[in-house]
C-alpha positions as CSV (number, residue, x, y, z in Angstrom):
1,X,-6.8,32.6,31.8
2,X,-9.8,32.6,29.3
3,X,-11.1,29.4,27.9
4,X,-9.5,29.7,24.6
5,X,-6.3,30.1,26.0
6,X,-6.6,27.0,27.8
7,X,-7.9,24.9,25.3
8,X,-5.3,25.9,22.8
9,X,-2.8,25.5,25.0
10,X,-3.9,22.1,25.6
11,X,-3.6,21.1,22.1
12,X,-0.3,22.4,21.5
13,X,0.7,20.5,24.4
14,X,-0.6,17.5,23.6
15,X,0.5,17.8,19.9
16,X,4.6,18.5,21.2
17,X,4.3,15.7,23.2
18,X,3.0,13.2,20.3
19,X,6.5,14.6,18.2
20,X,8.5,14.2,21.4
21,X,7.5,10.6,22.0
22,X,9.1,9.0,18.9
23,X,7.4,5.7,19.3
24,X,3.5,8.0,18.7
25,X,4.8,9.8,16.0
26,X,3.4,7.0,13.5
27,X,2.1,7.1,9.7
28,X,0.4,4.3,8.3
29,X,1.8,3.0,4.9
30,X,-2.1,2.5,3.7
31,X,-4.5,5.0,4.0
32,X,-7.0,5.0,7.1
33,X,-10.4,3.8,5.9
34,X,-13.0,1.4,5.4
35,X,-13.3,-1.6,3.1
36,X,-16.9,-2.5,3.5
37,X,-18.2,-6.0,3.6
38,X,-18.7,-8.8,1.1
39,X,-22.6,-10.2,0.8
40,X,-22.3,-13.7,-0.8
41,X,-22.6,-12.7,-4.4
42,X,-19.6,-10.9,-3.8
43,X,-20.8,-7.2,-4.1
44,X,-18.7,-4.8,-1.5
45,X,-21.4,-2.9,0.8
46,X,-21.2,0.5,2.5
47,X,-24.1,1.4,5.1
48,X,-23.7,5.3,5.6
49,X,-26.0,7.2,7.7
50,X,-26.1,11.1,7.1
51,X,-25.8,12.8,10.5
52,X,-25.3,15.8,12.6
53,X,-22.2,16.5,14.7
54,X,-19.4,18.9,15.8
55,X,-16.1,19.2,14.9
56,X,-13.0,21.4,16.7
57,X,-11.1,23.8,14.8
58,X,-7.3,24.9,15.8
59,X,-8.2,28.2,16.9
60,X,-10.4,26.7,19.8
61,X,-14.0,27.0,18.1
62,X,-16.6,24.5,17.5
63,X,-18.8,24.1,14.4
64,X,-21.8,22.1,13.1
65,X,-21.3,19.7,10.5
66,X,-23.5,17.2,8.6
67,X,-21.3,14.1,7.6
68,X,-21.7,10.4,6.5
69,X,-21.5,8.2,9.6
70,X,-20.8,4.3,10.1
71,X,-23.0,3.7,12.7
72,X,-23.8,6.4,15.3
73,X,-20.8,8.9,15.3
74,X,-20.7,11.3,12.3
75,X,-17.2,11.8,11.0
76,X,-15.6,14.7,8.6
77,X,-14.9,14.0,5.9
78,X,-16.7,11.0,5.2
79,X,-15.1,7.4,5.7
80,X,-12.4,6.9,3.2
81,X,-14.1,4.1,1.1
82,X,-11.3,1.4,-0.4
83,X,-12.3,-0.8,-2.9
84,X,-10.7,-3.2,-5.5
85,X,-10.8,-2.4,-9.5
86,X,-13.7,-4.8,-10.6
87,X,-15.5,-4.9,-7.5
88,X,-19.2,-4.5,-7.8
89,X,-20.1,-1.6,-5.1
90,X,-23.5,-1.0,-3.3
91,X,-23.4,1.9,-1.1
92,X,-26.8,2.0,1.3
93,X,-27.4,5.8,2.5
94,X,-29.9,6.8,5.3
95,X,-30.8,10.0,6.4
96,X,-30.8,10.9,10.1
97,X,-30.2,14.4,9.7
98,X,-32.7,17.1,11.5
99,X,-35.8,17.5,9.4
100,X,-34.9,21.4,8.6
101,X,-31.8,19.7,6.5
102,X,-34.2,18.3,3.9
103,X,-33.1,15.5,1.7
104,X,-29.7,14.4,0.7
105,X,-27.7,11.8,-1.5
106,X,-24.5,10.9,-2.6
107,X,-22.9,10.9,-6.0
108,X,-19.6,9.5,-7.3
109,X,-18.0,11.2,-10.0
110,X,-16.2,9.3,-12.3
111,X,-18.2,6.2,-12.2
112,X,-21.8,4.9,-13.9
113,X,-23.8,4.3,-10.9
114,X,-27.3,3.3,-10.4
115,X,-29.8,4.2,-7.7
116,X,-32.9,3.2,-6.3
117,X,-35.1,3.7,-3.1
118,X,-35.8,7.2,-1.7
119,X,-37.4,9.9,-3.5
120,X,-36.6,11.5,-6.9
121,X,-33.9,14.4,-6.9
122,X,-32.2,16.6,-9.2
123,X,-28.6,14.5,-9.9
124,X,-29.8,11.2,-8.1
125,X,-32.0,9.5,-5.5
126,X,-32.2,11.2,-2.6
127,X,-33.0,9.8,1.3
128,X,-35.8,12.1,3.2
129,X,-34.5,13.2,6.8
130,X,-36.5,10.1,8.9
131,X,-33.7,8.0,9.6
132,X,-35.4,5.1,8.0
133,X,-35.9,5.2,4.2
134,X,-32.8,3.9,2.6
135,X,-31.5,4.8,-1.1
136,X,-29.2,1.9,-2.6
137,X,-26.5,3.1,-4.9
138,X,-24.6,0.5,-7.0
139,X,-21.9,0.7,-9.3
140,X,-18.7,-1.5,-10.8
141,X,-15.4,0.1,-9.9
142,X,-14.1,-0.2,-13.3
143,X,-11.0,2.0,-13.5
144,X,-8.1,2.3,-10.4
145,X,-7.4,5.7,-9.1
146,X,-8.4,8.2,-6.4
147,X,-11.8,9.7,-6.5
148,X,-14.5,11.7,-4.1
149,X,-18.2,11.3,-3.3
150,X,-20.1,14.1,-2.0
151,X,-23.8,15.3,-1.8
152,X,-25.7,15.5,-4.9
153,X,-28.7,17.5,-3.1
154,X,-27.7,21.1,-3.0
155,X,-24.1,20.7,-2.8
156,X,-23.5,24.5,-2.4
157,X,-24.9,23.8,1.3
158,X,-24.3,19.9,1.9
159,X,-20.9,19.6,0.8
160,X,-19.6,22.9,2.8
161,X,-21.4,21.4,6.0
162,X,-19.5,18.0,5.4
163,X,-21.2,15.5,3.2
164,X,-18.2,14.7,1.4
165,X,-15.3,11.7,1.3
166,X,-12.7,10.1,-0.7
167,X,-13.1,6.6,-2.6
168,X,-9.6,4.9,-3.5
169,X,-10.1,2.1,-6.2
170,X,-6.7,-0.2,-5.9
171,X,-5.6,-1.5,-9.3
172,X,-6.8,-5.7,-9.8
173,X,-4.6,-5.8,-13.1
174,X,-1.0,-5.7,-12.1
175,X,1.4,-6.6,-9.5
176,X,1.0,-5.9,-6.0
177,X,-1.9,-3.8,-5.8
178,X,-1.0,-2.2,-2.1
179,X,2.0,-0.3,-3.8
180,X,0.7,0.7,-6.9
181,X,-1.9,3.4,-7.9
182,X,-2.3,2.1,-11.4
183,X,-1.6,-0.9,-13.2
184,X,1.8,-0.1,-14.4
185,X,5.1,-0.3,-12.8
186,X,5.1,4.0,-13.0
187,X,2.5,3.9,-10.5
188,X,5.0,2.2,-7.6
189,X,5.1,3.8,-4.2
190,X,6.6,2.7,-0.7
191,X,4.3,5.1,1.2
192,X,0.8,6.7,0.3
193,X,-1.0,9.8,1.9
194,X,-4.3,11.3,1.4
195,X,-4.6,15.2,1.0
196,X,-8.1,15.5,1.4
197,X,-8.3,19.6,0.7
198,X,-11.6,21.4,2.1
199,X,-12.7,24.9,3.2
200,X,-15.4,26.1,5.6
201,X,-17.4,29.4,6.0
202,X,-18.1,29.5,9.6
203,X,-21.3,32.0,8.8
204,X,-23.1,29.4,7.1
205,X,-22.6,26.8,10.0
206,X,-23.8,29.4,12.4
207,X,-26.9,30.0,10.1
208,X,-27.8,26.1,9.8
209,X,-27.8,25.9,13.6
210,X,-31.2,28.2,13.8
211,X,-32.3,28.1,10.0
212,X,-33.9,25.6,8.1
213,X,-31.6,24.6,5.2
214,X,-34.1,26.1,2.4
215,X,-33.4,29.4,4.1
216,X,-29.6,29.5,4.2
217,X,-27.7,31.9,2.1
218,X,-24.4,30.6,0.4
219,X,-24.3,33.4,-2.0
220,X,-21.8,35.4,0.3
221,X,-19.7,32.5,0.7
222,X,-16.4,33.5,2.1
223,X,-14.1,30.8,3.5
224,X,-12.0,31.3,6.7
225,X,-11.0,28.0,7.9
226,X,-9.4,25.1,6.0
227,X,-8.6,21.7,6.6
228,X,-6.3,18.4,5.5
229,X,-7.9,15.5,6.1
230,X,-10.6,17.3,8.1
231,X,-8.1,18.8,10.5
232,X,-6.3,22.2,10.9
233,X,-2.7,22.4,11.5
234,X,-1.4,21.4,14.0
235,X,-4.3,19.1,14.8
236,X,-3.2,16.9,11.6
237,X,0.1,16.3,13.4
238,X,-2.1,14.4,16.2
239,X,-2.3,10.7,15.9
240,X,-5.0,9.2,13.8
241,X,-8.0,8.4,15.6
242,X,-7.2,10.5,18.7
243,X,-9.7,10.8,21.4
244,X,-9.7,14.5,21.4
245,X,-10.8,14.7,17.9
246,X,-13.7,12.1,18.2
247,X,-15.3,13.2,14.7
248,X,-12.0,14.3,12.8
249,X,-10.3,10.6,12.8
250,X,-7.8,11.1,10.1
251,X,-4.3,12.6,10.3
252,X,-1.7,14.1,8.0
253,X,1.9,12.8,9.2
254,X,4.0,12.3,6.5
255,X,7.2,10.2,6.7
256,X,9.6,8.3,4.6
257,X,12.9,6.9,4.3
258,X,15.4,8.4,1.7
259,X,15.1,7.2,-1.7
260,X,11.4,5.4,-1.4
261,X,8.6,7.3,-3.6
262,X,5.6,8.5,-2.0
263,X,2.2,8.9,-3.4
264,X,0.3,11.8,-2.7
265,X,-3.5,11.3,-3.5
266,X,-4.6,15.1,-3.5
267,X,-8.6,15.6,-3.5
268,X,-10.3,19.0,-4.0
269,X,-13.5,18.5,-1.7
270,X,-14.9,21.9,-1.2
271,X,-15.2,24.6,-3.8
272,X,-12.3,26.5,-3.7
273,X,-8.5,26.4,-5.7
274,X,-6.1,25.7,-3.3
275,X,-2.5,25.8,-4.5
276,X,-0.8,23.0,-2.4
277,X,3.6,23.6,-2.2
278,X,5.5,20.6,-1.3
279,X,9.2,21.6,-0.2
280,X,12.3,19.6,-0.6
281,X,11.8,18.3,-4.2
282,X,9.7,18.4,-7.2
283,X,7.0,16.0,-7.6
284,X,5.4,14.3,-10.6
285,X,1.9,14.2,-11.3
286,X,1.2,10.8,-12.8
287,X,-2.9,11.4,-12.9
288,X,-5.7,13.6,-12.9
289,X,-9.3,12.2,-11.9
290,X,-8.6,8.4,-11.8
291,X,-7.0,8.5,-14.9
292,X,-2.9,8.0,-15.6
293,X,-1.3,10.3,-18.1
294,X,-0.2,7.8,-21.0
295,X,0.3,8.1,-24.4
296,X,-1.1,4.6,-24.6
297,X,-3.1,3.4,-21.6
298,X,-1.9,0.3,-19.9
299,X,1.2,-0.1,-21.8
300,X,3.4,3.4,-21.9
301,X,2.8,4.1,-18.3
302,X,2.9,7.6,-17.0
303,X,4.7,8.8,-19.9
304,X,2.8,12.0,-20.1
305,X,3.2,12.9,-16.4
306,X,4.6,16.6,-15.6
307,X,6.5,17.9,-12.8
308,X,6.3,20.8,-10.5
309,X,6.7,21.8,-7.1
310,X,2.9,23.3,-6.6
311,X,-0.2,21.5,-7.6
312,X,-3.7,23.6,-8.1
313,X,-6.2,21.3,-6.4
314,X,-9.4,22.6,-7.8
315,X,-12.9,21.6,-6.6
316,X,-13.9,18.3,-7.4
317,X,-10.9,17.4,-8.7
318,X,-8.5,14.3,-8.0
319,X,-4.6,14.0,-8.9
320,X,-1.8,11.2,-8.0
321,X,1.7,12.7,-7.4
322,X,4.7,10.9,-7.1
323,X,7.3,12.6,-4.9
324,X,10.7,11.3,-3.7
325,X,13.8,12.8,-1.9
326,X,17.3,10.8,-1.7
327,X,19.9,13.8,-1.3
328,X,21.4,13.0,-4.7
329,X,23.3,15.9,-5.8
330,X,23.3,17.4,-2.1
331,X,27.3,17.7,-2.3
332,X,27.7,16.2,1.1
333,X,27.1,12.8,3.2
334,X,23.6,13.3,5.3
335,X,24.6,10.8,7.6
336,X,28.0,12.1,8.5
337,X,30.6,9.5,7.0
338,X,34.1,10.1,6.7
339,X,35.8,8.8,3.6
340,X,36.1,5.3,3.6
341,X,33.5,4.7,6.2
342,X,31.4,1.9,5.1
343,X,27.5,2.2,4.5
344,X,25.3,1.1,6.9
345,X,22.5,-1.2,6.0
346,X,19.7,0.4,4.1
347,X,21.2,3.9,3.8
348,X,21.1,5.9,0.7
349,X,24.1,8.4,-0.1
350,X,25.2,9.0,-2.9
351,X,27.7,11.3,-1.7
352,X,29.2,9.1,0.6
353,X,32.1,10.1,2.7
354,X,31.6,13.8,1.3
355,X,32.1,16.4,4.1
356,X,29.5,18.6,5.2
357,X,30.6,21.9,3.2
358,X,30.5,24.6,5.8
359,X,31.6,24.7,9.3
360,X,29.0,25.4,11.6
361,X,28.7,28.5,14.0
362,X,28.7,27.8,17.6
363,X,25.5,27.1,19.5
364,X,25.0,30.4,21.2
365,X,25.2,31.8,17.8
366,X,22.6,30.3,16.1
367,X,18.8,30.3,16.2
368,X,17.3,27.2,16.3
369,X,14.0,26.2,15.0
370,X,11.9,23.3,17.0
371,X,12.5,20.6,14.4
372,X,16.2,21.3,14.4
373,X,18.0,18.2,16.0
374,X,21.0,19.7,16.8
375,X,23.2,18.3,13.9
376,X,22.7,18.7,10.2
377,X,23.2,14.7,9.9
378,X,20.0,12.6,9.3
379,X,19.4,10.3,12.6
380,X,22.3,12.0,14.5
381,X,21.1,14.7,17.4
382,X,23.6,17.1,18.9
383,X,23.5,20.0,21.7
384,X,20.3,22.4,22.1
385,X,20.1,25.4,23.9
386,X,18.9,25.0,27.7
387,X,14.9,25.0,27.2
388,X,14.7,24.0,23.6
389,X,11.4,21.8,23.1
390,X,13.2,19.3,21.2
391,X,10.7,18.6,19.1
392,X,12.8,16.2,16.4
393,X,12.7,13.0,18.5
394,X,14.1,11.1,15.9
395,X,16.8,13.8,14.2
396,X,15.0,13.6,10.6
397,X,14.8,16.3,8.3
398,X,11.6,18.1,8.1
399,X,9.9,19.7,5.1
400,X,7.1,22.2,5.2
401,X,4.0,21.3,3.0
402,X,1.5,23.9,2.7
403,X,-1.1,26.0,0.7
404,X,0.6,29.0,-1.3
405,X,-2.3,31.0,-0.4
406,X,-1.3,33.0,2.8
407,X,-4.5,33.0,4.3
408,X,-5.2,29.6,4.1
409,X,-2.4,28.9,6.6
410,X,-4.5,30.1,9.3
411,X,-8.1,29.2,10.9
412,X,-10.3,32.3,11.0
413,X,-6.9,34.6,10.6
414,X,-5.7,33.0,13.7
415,X,-1.9,31.1,13.4
416,X,-1.4,28.5,13.7
417,X,-3.8,26.6,11.5
418,X,-4.9,25.8,7.6
419,X,-3.3,23.8,5.1
420,X,-0.3,22.8,6.9
421,X,2.0,19.6,7.3
422,X,5.3,18.3,7.1
423,X,7.1,15.7,5.5
424,X,9.6,14.0,7.7
425,X,12.6,12.4,6.1
426,X,13.5,9.6,8.7
427,X,16.9,7.3,8.9
428,X,16.5,4.2,7.7
429,X,16.7,2.4,11.3
430,X,13.7,4.5,12.3
431,X,10.5,2.4,11.6
432,X,7.6,3.7,9.7
433,X,4.7,1.5,10.2
């Protein structure tokens, strides 16, 4: 067996083990990120260092990356910066990239930024690759929403190499900012998840290993790897901060209970358009680029929101979408109640007591997918054929969320990979941290 087969087998085994161990299959209600430290004057400070590192892809390969690090370890994408509306933000940047990489910088689209230190650049002040010179960027987070930050120095190369990340500004003028995207009830959510989409051209990264940045040609850009939160599928389903993915800490395991509202923060971190398709139900896009779709901002809420099943996330753009699933109008009771059975605490069953509309074929006549629990009822397992892996530990409903560009479902033309994740509808008794 060659190294590729061993590596791939270990990864898939690890991913399957995570799914089999229900207690390990966790997703946070809050997005992973950093909140910085506060100066005595109330300024929120982030200290970032541009460094070189490596990431793994689901086809068993490894690539050199540049990224924004907190401390000594680079990560891809950069740390998600989480702040509150009204905060005064200071980002300190040093450049510890190889000398051949040249200067680097950070821009914050959607914000009025002042910069000092370093040297003058085309878009903003830049840090030379000496590991010591500090550039300071300052701005006030005046509007809540989802944003990105990225290099403003030759972005065709540096963003491709990984110098990009997400910025989340939580609302400061409404109730419960931990469960609202904006200062209005229309932006309420029970769970939130980040969908930071990027792509990669491996040839550019190979050039960077042996060529000064000034000589790297990006005009023939042709990506063959695609990432959600810095990982390909199935690695996106592994735990956040998995030890075997040290420079790719963020996962994308989406979970909810029936009737909950899910906020999906979509970020186009690369340079292509990606049509992300959400199975199971329509979503409502309530905002783009940190601004709610409202005919009367602050009063009417998301009254101009629009509904669809596929969203084309463009380079440098962000969107906030609300998605929900509640079994309404399904025509049968997803919990398998008989007429007259009492509702269990926390259950949402608008078709309570209605029987499953068809008779299932015998077990030997069925083709079982790995996420089918053996029963059509939420939270109820059933008999599976001998040897079936039984990956659906909690007997939930799995909806595949993925790109509608077929090549983006691979890593370098190898399946599995690319822009794939799953929304898992869990029984109300299954805890979601």
